[in-house]
DOFI-363738 format. One record per residue (C-alpha): residue in three letters; residue number from 1; x, y, z. Coordinates in steps of 0.05 Angstrom, whole numbers, plus 5000, padded with zeros to 4 digits. Layout:
% residues N
+--------+-----+------+------+------+
: residu : num :    X :    Y :    Z :
+--------+-----+------+------+------+
:    ALA : NUM :    X :    Y :    Z :
...
+--------+-----+------+------+------+
% end
This chain:
% residues 377
+--------+-----+------+------+------+
: residu : num :    X :    Y :    Z :
+--------+-----+------+------+------+
:    UNK :   1 : 9293 : 6412 : 1303 :
:    UNK :   2 : 9339 : 6422 : 1363 :
:    UNK :   3 : 9334 : 6482 : 1410 :
:    UNK :   4 : 9399 : 6518 : 1427 :
:    UNK :   5 : 9421 : 6538 : 1496 :
:    UNK :   6 : 9416 : 6611 : 1476 :
:    UNK :   7 : 9342 : 6604 : 1458 :
:    UNK :   8 : 9327 : 6571 : 1525 :
:    UNK :   9 : 9366 : 6625 : 1560 :
:    UNK :  10 : 9328 : 6680 : 1524 :
:    UNK :  11 : 9262 : 6647 : 1541 :
:    UNK :  12 : 9282 : 6644 : 1614 :
:    UNK :  13 : 9300 : 6718 : 1613 :
:    UNK :  14 : 9233 : 6736 : 1581 :
:    UNK :  15 : 9196 : 6695 : 1632 :
:    UNK :  16 : 9233 : 6729 : 1689 :
:    UNK :  17 : 9222 : 6796 : 1656 :
:    UNK :  18 : 9146 : 6784 : 1654 :
:    UNK :  19 : 9147 : 6765 : 1727 :
:    UNK :  20 : 9185 : 6828 : 1747 :
:    UNK :  21 : 9139 : 6869 : 1702 :
:    UNK :  22 : 9079 : 6848 : 1743 :
:    UNK :  23 : 9116 : 6860 : 1809 :
:    UNK :  24 : 9145 : 6927 : 1786 :
:    UNK :  25 : 9078 : 6952 : 1763 :
:    UNK :  26 : 9052 : 6945 : 1834 :
:    UNK :  27 : 9115 : 6974 : 1865 :
:    UNK :  28 : 9113 : 7035 : 1818 :
:    UNK :  29 : 9039 : 7046 : 1832 :
:    UNK :  30 : 9052 : 7044 : 1907 :
:    UNK :  31 : 9110 : 7093 : 1903 :
:    UNK :  32 : 9071 : 7139 : 1857 :
:    UNK :  33 : 9012 : 7136 : 1904 :
:    UNK :  34 : 9056 : 7155 : 1964 :
:    UNK :  35 : 9090 : 7210 : 1924 :
:    UNK :  36 : 9026 : 7242 : 1899 :
:    UNK :  37 : 8996 : 7242 : 1969 :
:    UNK :  38 : 9062 : 7264 : 2002 :
:    UNK :  39 : 9067 : 7202 : 2046 :
:    UNK :  40 : 9135 : 7183 : 2075 :
:    UNK :  41 : 9157 : 7119 : 2040 :
:    UNK :  42 : 9205 : 7089 : 2091 :
:    UNK :  43 : 9202 : 7072 : 2164 :
:    UNK :  44 : 9256 : 7052 : 2214 :
:    UNK :  45 : 9267 : 6983 : 2184 :
:    UNK :  46 : 9269 : 6951 : 2115 :
:    UNK :  47 : 9235 : 6885 : 2135 :
:    UNK :  48 : 9169 : 6880 : 2100 :
:    UNK :  49 : 9135 : 6842 : 2157 :
:    UNK :  50 : 9155 : 6894 : 2210 :
:    UNK :  51 : 9104 : 6943 : 2238 :
:    UNK :  52 : 9155 : 6999 : 2231 :
:    UNK :  53 : 9173 : 6984 : 2158 :
:    UNK :  54 : 9138 : 7046 : 2132 :
:    UNK :  55 : 9078 : 7061 : 2088 :
:    UNK :  56 : 9109 : 7036 : 2023 :
:    UNK :  57 : 9126 : 6966 : 2047 :
:    UNK :  58 : 9061 : 6960 : 2087 :
:    UNK :  59 : 9020 : 6978 : 2025 :
:    UNK :  60 : 9059 : 6926 : 1984 :
:    UNK :  61 : 9044 : 6873 : 2037 :
:    UNK :  62 : 8971 : 6893 : 2038 :
:    UNK :  63 : 8965 : 6887 : 1962 :
:    UNK :  64 : 9000 : 6818 : 1965 :
:    UNK :  65 : 8938 : 6792 : 2000 :
:    UNK :  66 : 8900 : 6800 : 1934 :
:    UNK :  67 : 8957 : 6786 : 1884 :
:    UNK :  68 : 8984 : 6715 : 1880 :
:    UNK :  69 : 9047 : 6735 : 1842 :
:    UNK :  70 : 9064 : 6789 : 1892 :
:    UNK :  71 : 9046 : 6744 : 1951 :
:    UNK :  72 : 9095 : 6691 : 1926 :
:    UNK :  73 : 9149 : 6743 : 1918 :
:    UNK :  74 : 9137 : 6772 : 1988 :
:    UNK :  75 : 9139 : 6702 : 2018 :
:    UNK :  76 : 9206 : 6689 : 1983 :
:    UNK :  77 : 9234 : 6755 : 2010 :
:    UNK :  78 : 9212 : 6737 : 2081 :
:    UNK :  79 : 9243 : 6667 : 2078 :
:    UNK :  80 : 9310 : 6688 : 2048 :
:    UNK :  81 : 9352 : 6749 : 2067 :
:    UNK :  82 : 9390 : 6745 : 2000 :
:    UNK :  83 : 9330 : 6743 : 1954 :
:    UNK :  84 : 9323 : 6799 : 1903 :
:    UNK :  85 : 9263 : 6839 : 1928 :
:    UNK :  86 : 9266 : 6909 : 1895 :
:    UNK :  87 : 9237 : 6936 : 1960 :
:    UNK :  88 : 9301 : 6970 : 1982 :
:    UNK :  89 : 9308 : 7046 : 1991 :
:    UNK :  90 : 9357 : 7050 : 1932 :
:    UNK :  91 : 9307 : 7018 : 1885 :
:    UNK :  92 : 9253 : 7065 : 1911 :
:    UNK :  93 : 9298 : 7124 : 1896 :
:    UNK :  94 : 9312 : 7097 : 1826 :
:    UNK :  95 : 9238 : 7092 : 1811 :
:    UNK :  96 : 9225 : 7162 : 1838 :
:    UNK :  97 : 9280 : 7189 : 1792 :
:    UNK :  98 : 9249 : 7151 : 1732 :
:    UNK :  99 : 9180 : 7179 : 1748 :
:    UNK : 100 : 9208 : 7250 : 1754 :
:    UNK : 101 : 9246 : 7243 : 1688 :
:    UNK : 102 : 9184 : 7217 : 1652 :
:    UNK : 103 : 9141 : 7275 : 1677 :
:    UNK : 104 : 9196 : 7325 : 1661 :
:    UNK : 105 : 9205 : 7298 : 1590 :
:    UNK : 106 : 9130 : 7302 : 1579 :
:    UNK : 107 : 9130 : 7375 : 1600 :
:    UNK : 108 : 9192 : 7391 : 1559 :
:    UNK : 109 : 9159 : 7360 : 1497 :
:    UNK : 110 : 9097 : 7404 : 1507 :
:    UNK : 111 : 9140 : 7466 : 1515 :
:    UNK : 112 : 9180 : 7450 : 1452 :
:    UNK : 113 : 9115 : 7440 : 1413 :
:    UNK : 114 : 9090 : 7508 : 1439 :
:    UNK : 115 : 9159 : 7540 : 1423 :
:    UNK : 116 : 9144 : 7605 : 1460 :
:    UNK : 117 : 9140 : 7608 : 1536 :
:    UNK : 118 : 9145 : 7653 : 1595 :
:    UNK : 119 : 9184 : 7639 : 1659 :
:    UNK : 120 : 9168 : 7658 : 1731 :
:    UNK : 121 : 9215 : 7655 : 1791 :
:    UNK : 122 : 9204 : 7662 : 1865 :
:    UNK : 123 : 9245 : 7645 : 1927 :
:    UNK : 124 : 9229 : 7624 : 1998 :
:    UNK : 125 : 9269 : 7593 : 2055 :
:    UNK : 126 : 9250 : 7522 : 2074 :
:    UNK : 127 : 9246 : 7490 : 2143 :
:    UNK : 128 : 9321 : 7480 : 2145 :
:    UNK : 129 : 9332 : 7555 : 2128 :
:    UNK : 130 : 9357 : 7540 : 2058 :
:    UNK : 131 : 9335 : 7585 : 2002 :
:    UNK : 132 : 9290 : 7548 : 1952 :
:    UNK : 133 : 9274 : 7576 : 1883 :
:    UNK : 134 : 9210 : 7557 : 1846 :
:    UNK : 135 : 9212 : 7559 : 1770 :
:    UNK : 136 : 9146 : 7558 : 1732 :
:    UNK : 137 : 9140 : 7555 : 1656 :
:    UNK : 138 : 9079 : 7587 : 1623 :
:    UNK : 139 : 9062 : 7565 : 1552 :
:    UNK : 140 : 9004 : 7555 : 1504 :
:    UNK : 141 : 8984 : 7483 : 1493 :
:    UNK : 142 : 8950 : 7469 : 1427 :
:    UNK : 143 : 8918 : 7400 : 1419 :
:    UNK : 144 : 8878 : 7400 : 1354 :
:    UNK : 145 : 8823 : 7452 : 1369 :
:    UNK : 146 : 8835 : 7450 : 1444 :
:    UNK : 147 : 8876 : 7510 : 1465 :
:    UNK : 148 : 8896 : 7526 : 1536 :
:    UNK : 149 : 8948 : 7565 : 1575 :
:    UNK : 150 : 8989 : 7518 : 1619 :
:    UNK : 151 : 9036 : 7533 : 1677 :
:    UNK : 152 : 9083 : 7476 : 1694 :
:    UNK : 153 : 9133 : 7466 : 1750 :
:    UNK : 154 : 9201 : 7446 : 1722 :
:    UNK : 155 : 9275 : 7454 : 1736 :
:    UNK : 156 : 9325 : 7477 : 1684 :
:    UNK : 157 : 9306 : 7496 : 1613 :
:    UNK : 158 : 9338 : 7530 : 1553 :
:    UNK : 159 : 9322 : 7605 : 1551 :
:    UNK : 160 : 9325 : 7613 : 1475 :
:    UNK : 161 : 9250 : 7622 : 1463 :
:    UNK : 162 : 9233 : 7653 : 1530 :
:    UNK : 163 : 9188 : 7712 : 1513 :
:    UNK : 164 : 9167 : 7736 : 1583 :
:    UNK : 165 : 9193 : 7737 : 1654 :
:    UNK : 166 : 9160 : 7745 : 1722 :
:    UNK : 167 : 9195 : 7754 : 1789 :
:    UNK : 168 : 9177 : 7759 : 1862 :
:    UNK : 169 : 9215 : 7766 : 1927 :
:    UNK : 170 : 9247 : 7833 : 1909 :
:    UNK : 171 : 9306 : 7824 : 1957 :
:    UNK : 172 : 9332 : 7766 : 1916 :
:    UNK : 173 : 9311 : 7789 : 1847 :
:    UNK : 174 : 9332 : 7862 : 1855 :
:    UNK : 175 : 9355 : 7892 : 1789 :
:    UNK : 176 : 9331 : 7834 : 1746 :
:    UNK : 177 : 9264 : 7863 : 1726 :
:    UNK : 178 : 9287 : 7936 : 1717 :
:    UNK : 179 : 9279 : 7931 : 1641 :
:    UNK : 180 : 9208 : 7904 : 1649 :
:    UNK : 181 : 9189 : 7964 : 1693 :
:    UNK : 182 : 9220 : 8013 : 1644 :
:    UNK : 183 : 9181 : 7983 : 1586 :
:    UNK : 184 : 9116 : 7987 : 1626 :
:    UNK : 185 : 9127 : 8060 : 1644 :
:    UNK : 186 : 9144 : 8076 : 1571 :
:    UNK : 187 : 9079 : 8044 : 1548 :
:    UNK : 188 : 9039 : 8083 : 1600 :
:    UNK : 189 : 9073 : 8148 : 1579 :
:    UNK : 190 : 9057 : 8135 : 1506 :
:    UNK : 191 : 8983 : 8124 : 1523 :
:    UNK : 192 : 8985 : 8187 : 1567 :
:    UNK : 193 : 8960 : 8150 : 1630 :
:    UNK : 194 : 8990 : 8144 : 1699 :
:    UNK : 195 : 9043 : 8089 : 1706 :
:    UNK : 196 : 9017 : 8068 : 1775 :
:    UNK : 197 : 8948 : 8048 : 1799 :
:    UNK : 198 : 8953 : 8085 : 1864 :
:    UNK : 199 : 8878 : 8093 : 1876 :
:    UNK : 200 : 8852 : 8032 : 1914 :
:    UNK : 201 : 8778 : 8051 : 1918 :
:    UNK : 202 : 8741 : 8100 : 1872 :
:    UNK : 203 : 8685 : 8143 : 1896 :
:    UNK : 204 : 8617 : 8127 : 1866 :
:    UNK : 205 : 8583 : 8190 : 1841 :
:    UNK : 206 : 8507 : 8187 : 1844 :
:    UNK : 207 : 8473 : 8215 : 1782 :
:    UNK : 208 : 8406 : 8250 : 1785 :
:    UNK : 209 : 8353 : 8255 : 1732 :
:    UNK : 210 : 8372 : 8326 : 1714 :
:    UNK : 211 : 8447 : 8313 : 1708 :
:    UNK : 212 : 8480 : 8327 : 1641 :
:    UNK : 213 : 8505 : 8266 : 1602 :
:    UNK : 214 : 8572 : 8301 : 1598 :
:    UNK : 215 : 8581 : 8298 : 1674 :
:    UNK : 216 : 8618 : 8232 : 1673 :
:    UNK : 217 : 8656 : 8210 : 1735 :
:    UNK : 218 : 8731 : 8214 : 1731 :
:    UNK : 219 : 8763 : 8148 : 1710 :
:    UNK : 220 : 8821 : 8119 : 1749 :
:    UNK : 221 : 8885 : 8095 : 1717 :
:    UNK : 222 : 8862 : 8023 : 1707 :
:    UNK : 223 : 8797 : 8045 : 1674 :
:    UNK : 224 : 8835 : 8093 : 1628 :
:    UNK : 225 : 8881 : 8036 : 1607 :
:    UNK : 226 : 8820 : 7993 : 1587 :
:    UNK : 227 : 8790 : 8052 : 1549 :
:    UNK : 228 : 8854 : 8064 : 1511 :
:    UNK : 229 : 8860 : 7990 : 1493 :
:    UNK : 230 : 8789 : 7990 : 1465 :
:    UNK : 231 : 8810 : 8045 : 1417 :
:    UNK : 232 : 8852 : 7995 : 1380 :
:    UNK : 233 : 8791 : 7976 : 1340 :
:    UNK : 234 : 8782 : 8046 : 1313 :
:    UNK : 235 : 8855 : 8063 : 1301 :
:    UNK : 236 : 8878 : 8094 : 1236 :
:    UNK : 237 : 8918 : 8050 : 1189 :
:    UNK : 238 : 8980 : 8091 : 1199 :
:    UNK : 239 : 8979 : 8079 : 1274 :
:    UNK : 240 : 8967 : 8004 : 1265 :
:    UNK : 241 : 9025 : 8000 : 1217 :
:    UNK : 242 : 9071 : 8037 : 1265 :
:    UNK : 243 : 9052 : 7992 : 1323 :
:    UNK : 244 : 9060 : 7930 : 1280 :
:    UNK : 245 : 9130 : 7951 : 1260 :
:    UNK : 246 : 9148 : 7968 : 1332 :
:    UNK : 247 : 9124 : 7899 : 1355 :
:    UNK : 248 : 9162 : 7865 : 1298 :
:    UNK : 249 : 9226 : 7901 : 1320 :
:    UNK : 250 : 9219 : 7869 : 1389 :
:    UNK : 251 : 9209 : 7800 : 1358 :
:    UNK : 252 : 9248 : 7806 : 1294 :
:    UNK : 253 : 9261 : 7731 : 1288 :
:    UNK : 254 : 9187 : 7714 : 1293 :
:    UNK : 255 : 9146 : 7771 : 1264 :
:    UNK : 256 : 9145 : 7814 : 1201 :
:    UNK : 257 : 9118 : 7884 : 1213 :
:    UNK : 258 : 9086 : 7897 : 1146 :
:    UNK : 259 : 9057 : 7827 : 1140 :
:    UNK : 260 : 9028 : 7834 : 1210 :
:    UNK : 261 : 8995 : 7900 : 1191 :
:    UNK : 262 : 8965 : 7869 : 1128 :
:    UNK : 263 : 8939 : 7809 : 1167 :
:    UNK : 264 : 8908 : 7855 : 1221 :
:    UNK : 265 : 8870 : 7895 : 1169 :
:    UNK : 266 : 8842 : 7832 : 1138 :
:    UNK : 267 : 8830 : 7795 : 1203 :
:    UNK : 268 : 8792 : 7854 : 1233 :
:    UNK : 269 : 8738 : 7849 : 1180 :
:    UNK : 270 : 8734 : 7774 : 1177 :
:    UNK : 271 : 8732 : 7763 : 1252 :
:    UNK : 272 : 8681 : 7818 : 1260 :
:    UNK : 273 : 8633 : 7783 : 1213 :
:    UNK : 274 : 8644 : 7713 : 1241 :
:    UNK : 275 : 8650 : 7728 : 1316 :
:    UNK : 276 : 8591 : 7754 : 1357 :
:    UNK : 277 : 8636 : 7783 : 1411 :
:    UNK : 278 : 8695 : 7805 : 1370 :
:    UNK : 279 : 8707 : 7872 : 1405 :
:    UNK : 280 : 8704 : 7840 : 1474 :
:    UNK : 281 : 8740 : 7775 : 1455 :
:    UNK : 282 : 8800 : 7755 : 1497 :
:    UNK : 283 : 8867 : 7737 : 1464 :
:    UNK : 284 : 8856 : 7662 : 1475 :
:    UNK : 285 : 8787 : 7667 : 1443 :
:    UNK : 286 : 8819 : 7700 : 1382 :
:    UNK : 287 : 8872 : 7645 : 1379 :
:    UNK : 288 : 8817 : 7592 : 1384 :
:    UNK : 289 : 8780 : 7627 : 1327 :
:    UNK : 290 : 8842 : 7624 : 1282 :
:    UNK : 291 : 8852 : 7549 : 1296 :
:    UNK : 292 : 8777 : 7534 : 1291 :
:    UNK : 293 : 8775 : 7559 : 1219 :
:    UNK : 294 : 8845 : 7532 : 1202 :
:    UNK : 295 : 8870 : 7602 : 1189 :
:    UNK : 296 : 8939 : 7593 : 1218 :
:    UNK : 297 : 8971 : 7596 : 1149 :
:    UNK : 298 : 8929 : 7656 : 1130 :
:    UNK : 299 : 8947 : 7696 : 1193 :
:    UNK : 300 : 9015 : 7668 : 1215 :
:    UNK : 301 : 9040 : 7733 : 1246 :
:    UNK : 302 : 8976 : 7745 : 1286 :
:    UNK : 303 : 8977 : 7672 : 1310 :
:    UNK : 304 : 9049 : 7679 : 1334 :
:    UNK : 305 : 9035 : 7747 : 1366 :
:    UNK : 306 : 8976 : 7719 : 1405 :
:    UNK : 307 : 9016 : 7659 : 1429 :
:    UNK : 308 : 9072 : 7704 : 1452 :
:    UNK : 309 : 9022 : 7750 : 1487 :
:    UNK : 310 : 8990 : 7691 : 1524 :
:    UNK : 311 : 9058 : 7669 : 1552 :
:    UNK : 312 : 9065 : 7735 : 1590 :
:    UNK : 313 : 9049 : 7721 : 1664 :
:    UNK : 314 : 9003 : 7770 : 1700 :
:    UNK : 315 : 9022 : 7746 : 1770 :
:    UNK : 316 : 9070 : 7697 : 1801 :
:    UNK : 317 : 9016 : 7663 : 1842 :
:    UNK : 318 : 9033 : 7594 : 1814 :
:    UNK : 319 : 9101 : 7600 : 1847 :
:    UNK : 320 : 9067 : 7613 : 1913 :
:    UNK : 321 : 9024 : 7551 : 1904 :
:    UNK : 322 : 9087 : 7510 : 1893 :
:    UNK : 323 : 9114 : 7536 : 1959 :
:    UNK : 324 : 9054 : 7508 : 1995 :
:    UNK : 325 : 9074 : 7440 : 1968 :
:    UNK : 326 : 9145 : 7452 : 1989 :
:    UNK : 327 : 9124 : 7462 : 2061 :
:    UNK : 328 : 9084 : 7398 : 2058 :
:    UNK : 329 : 9141 : 7357 : 2029 :
:    UNK : 330 : 9198 : 7384 : 2071 :
:    UNK : 331 : 9169 : 7391 : 2140 :
:    UNK : 332 : 9203 : 7389 : 2208 :
:    UNK : 333 : 9202 : 7313 : 2208 :
:    UNK : 334 : 9239 : 7311 : 2142 :
:    UNK : 335 : 9284 : 7372 : 2148 :
:    UNK : 336 : 9346 : 7333 : 2126 :
:    UNK : 337 : 9318 : 7316 : 2058 :
:    UNK : 338 : 9369 : 7325 : 2002 :
:    UNK : 339 : 9358 : 7375 : 1946 :
:    UNK : 340 : 9352 : 7321 : 1892 :
:    UNK : 341 : 9300 : 7284 : 1932 :
:    UNK : 342 : 9261 : 7348 : 1944 :
:    UNK : 343 : 9262 : 7365 : 1870 :
:    UNK : 344 : 9240 : 7296 : 1849 :
:    UNK : 345 : 9183 : 7293 : 1900 :
:    UNK : 346 : 9163 : 7364 : 1884 :
:    UNK : 347 : 9153 : 7352 : 1810 :
:    UNK : 348 : 9113 : 7288 : 1822 :
:    UNK : 349 : 9069 : 7321 : 1875 :
:    UNK : 350 : 9057 : 7388 : 1839 :
:    UNK : 351 : 9046 : 7354 : 1771 :
:    UNK : 352 : 9004 : 7299 : 1801 :
:    UNK : 353 : 8950 : 7306 : 1747 :
:    UNK : 354 : 9001 : 7295 : 1692 :
:    UNK : 355 : 9033 : 7238 : 1731 :
:    UNK : 356 : 8966 : 7202 : 1735 :
:    UNK : 357 : 8958 : 7204 : 1659 :
:    UNK : 358 : 9027 : 7181 : 1639 :
:    UNK : 359 : 9036 : 7110 : 1615 :
:    UNK : 360 : 9092 : 7080 : 1656 :
:    UNK : 361 : 9101 : 7017 : 1614 :
:    UNK : 362 : 9164 : 7047 : 1584 :
:    UNK : 363 : 9192 : 7055 : 1654 :
:    UNK : 364 : 9176 : 6983 : 1670 :
:    UNK : 365 : 9209 : 6958 : 1605 :
:    UNK : 366 : 9272 : 6998 : 1618 :
:    UNK : 367 : 9276 : 6977 : 1691 :
:    UNK : 368 : 9260 : 6904 : 1678 :
:    UNK : 369 : 9310 : 6898 : 1622 :
:    UNK : 370 : 9364 : 6930 : 1665 :
:    UNK : 371 : 9351 : 6884 : 1726 :
:    UNK : 372 : 9328 : 6818 : 1695 :
:    UNK : 373 : 9399 : 6791 : 1683 :
:    UNK : 374 : 9418 : 6804 : 1756 :
:    UNK : 375 : 9368 : 6753 : 1782 :
:    UNK : 376 : 9391 : 6683 : 1801 :
:    UNK : 377 : 9362 : 6631 : 1754 :
+--------+-----+------+------+------+
% end
């Protein structure tokens, strides 16, 4: 049976695609290695055999000593100035964008699965005196029985299910967090405790053997807050119902006040019998307990309330950690770096653990399919 020209042409394309797959796998690994370790990719020349070609091209040449396919390709590039190499700065930028998009899509998928999240902002000027804003997303990641609170660096996200906000750099964020402060003061007033923890160091009162048990030292505001929170376990049903309805009013689309109250009354007894440290359990331990015994459908409102609570950031320290990476990426030697380049490199460097786990075969498929037909056969 005869073979058509189209079949031969398709076979030729597949053969070229497999060749570029092997080459691109090495190129992507080199670019990812440089990005994760904040190494400048380019030098003063684009010739791969030049000493000033930069770390990226020098690493590719080094790997070619142990890879016959890459060695043949490098040799072709050296012998011909018009050979397709995929070593150019534009190709490096395309790969960096693809890496950043893959990491970002992975984070977005995790956030959508979590549904509820908190957002943190902070600002700082960079080496070129431009104001840079760091945006951190805090969410609860549930993977079967593994539950953890994640904080990811990302740019741009829909604010529909944002349940908490955290800000720093008061000069830039002035007026944004006024409602948060008012709510905190109202809660402190309801509990009849001070709204500010002004006391930095409390005096330790020594007790003697003849002191009365009633002579307890005065508690500071933070200790009073902990004591009031512990009273939740001994609250009357009317108070629990009132607080459940108040919470449901804040999150009317996600919680039902009366159902939450009924679930709390039942959950309090069940968890007390099954958990050894129920009264001292943290919110994430309670959430793990619900998923461990597959009780999500039994206590849906409690499960949602705990997930919302865990998205509330206590500090904006993660934003500060991202600034340390910013200073490493955009230093005085690279002060003219564009904003897009800074964002792309920042996501890869900050989310380096996630970048190391991502399978980049999809990137190679997309890139190879896009470029295969441009090669001379």
